[in-house]
Residue, then its C-alpha position, 0 to 999 in steps of 0.5 A: m643229899g649231903e652232910v651240910t650243917e650250915q643254918v640258913l634263914i629263908v624269908a618269903a611270903s610263902a617259904r615252903g618250897l625253898a625251905e623244903s629244898a634247903a632242908r633236903a640239901g642238908y641245911r638247918v632251916h629257919a623261915i619267916d613267911a605269911y602262913g606257917d603251913l604245917d609242912l613248912r613247920a615240919q622242915a624249918s623253925t618257923v615264924a608265921m607273921r599272921r599266926d604267930l605274931g598277929r601281923e599282916w605280911s609285909a617285906a619290911a615287917a619280915a625284915r624287922v623280925a629277921a633281925a632277931i634270928p641269928c643266922r649267918a646266911i639268908a635267902y629270900g623268895s617272893n615278894l622280896e624282889n619288889h622290896p630292895a630296902a627290905v633285902a638290904r636290911l635282911a642282908r645286914g651282917r649276913r651272907l646273902w644268897g640271892n641277888q643284891p638290892e641294887v640288882l633288884r632295883r634294875a632288874r625289876d624295872p620293866v622298861r629297863l628289862a625290855e630295853a636290855l632285851r631289845s638292845r641284844g636283838l631279842p624280842a620284847p613287848r612294848t613297855s611304857h609308863t604311858p600308853e600310845r593313844d591310838d591303840s589302847h586296846r593292845w595294852l595291859l595295865k600292870p602293877r609295878l610291884s607285881g606277883g602271880g598275875q594279880g592286878i593285871r587287866p586290859l587297859r581301857p580307853g581313858d584309863r590313867v596310868p598311876g605311878t604304881r603301874y605301867v603298861q605293856e603290849r599284849i602279846d597273843g600266845v601261850a604263857g610259859s616260863i624258864t627257870f635258870v641258875a646264873d653266876g653273874r655272867r652266865a646262865a644255865p637252864l633248869g627247866l621250861s614250863l607251860q604256865l596255868v593261868g586263870l583256870p576256874g577249876f583251881g579257883a583262879s580267873g583273869f591273869r592269875y597264876c595257878g600252876s605249871l606243867l614241866c616240859g621235857g616229858p613224852a610230848p612237847l607242851f608248846d608248838r615249836e618247843p625246841a626253838l622256843l627253848e633256845s629263845a628262852i635260854a637266849a633271854a635268860t643269858a641276856a638278862t644275866e649279862a644285863f643285870g649281873l644275876v646270880g642264883v636261881n631266877g625265872i623269866d615269864f614269857i608268852a610263846r608265839d611261833g617258837v619265840a619267847w616274848v619276855v613279859e617279866l623277870n623274877p630274880r629269885y626262886s619261883a613257883s615252877m622250880e619245885l617241879v624240876e626238883r621233883a622230876h630230876r631229884v636235884s636240890i634247887f636250893q643247892a644250885h642257888v647257893d652254887g650260883c651265888s658262889g660263882r659256880l654253875p652246877s652240872a645239874a643245871h643242864l637238865r632237859g629230860p627226857l622225862p617219862q611223865v609230865h610233872g605238874k602243880a596247881v595252886i588252889y584258891a578259895t572261891e568263897s571263905l572256907i575252913a580247912q578240915r580232914v587235914r591229916r588226909w592231906r599229908d602226902e607227896s601230892i599236897r603241899d602248903v597244908p593249912h592248920p586244922g580249922e584254919r579260916i581261908a578267905r575268898g581269893r587266898p590260896i588253900c594249898t598246892v597239889f601235884a601230879a605226874a602222868e603220861s601226858a599233859t591231858a592226864c596230868m591236868a585231869v589228876l590236878e583237877a581231881r585233886a582240886a575237886w577233892v580239896y573243895s569238896a572234902g578238904t574244906r567246908v564253907d565258913r558260914s560266919a563269913a557270910 
């Protein structure tokens, strides 16, 4: 996409998507993440915490490793938004492309987020550190250091709410997200998506995120989708104004009657953004750099129409598995490719699959077929873990 030669260090629990975008834009990429998947190593000079260093992933450990990598610019992805101190260490002596640590501290406070939205006349679920006693069945118990829907469950009568968790009113509706780029004052939409949550065909359950379908295709994915889009854009604008967001960000919401009820703000690169990149052939990373530099790129206003529905699904191991036939994985439809013979513990992600089709139903069918292939031919059961 350009003649950029600047180096950038990308740090995330899973860095592949953002690193791939940066490389496509012409940056020389270094990466630190938990997995060191084959397709990440093809795009970037990579340090994988488990594979290369024998250490479990943590934001603090990754920040210590990063200190030895001489890059003048740094960007981060999940789950660094939950660790402002680690981001501050990463940014020491470097240009930070992303929200500053003090912004993360405020923006990741769920109570403060709800108050910021309501003060601007926008809907938000009741959010608190303590539930109201008379309607506990209406609350969800969520971890403060959340990510991908893990650890979320309904609050049961008599449950205590420890300091590591909070409660949020449960809103009936359909899960979705909006991604946007911000310059500290203004926000411009990148894409609206329907979220896939807890689907057994992808090895997920409960509230766990397992993929997205990008809106803007041949038919709406939500009821009252135009009104929902405007509601989601209003939420993105309000969050940008309240917290001074820059670069690319994501908001998760529950769609009900054309209204986006915001449940979480992710002030960093998020999972559905690569669908925007695939569908519209733009660099999300360059949009991120532009937003952090005070510019809202024209590509940020993409809304379609698209001839197909673009989707992705994260495939989780339903039992301990070993990756096999990995050479057959190396195409545009499969990403986050594990190493041959790699052991993947139950509940961990195996890979990500992509599809594009003429309808949401057809797109889901292709995603499910690719997931079935991964389970049947791309992996085998790890008997040693039994």
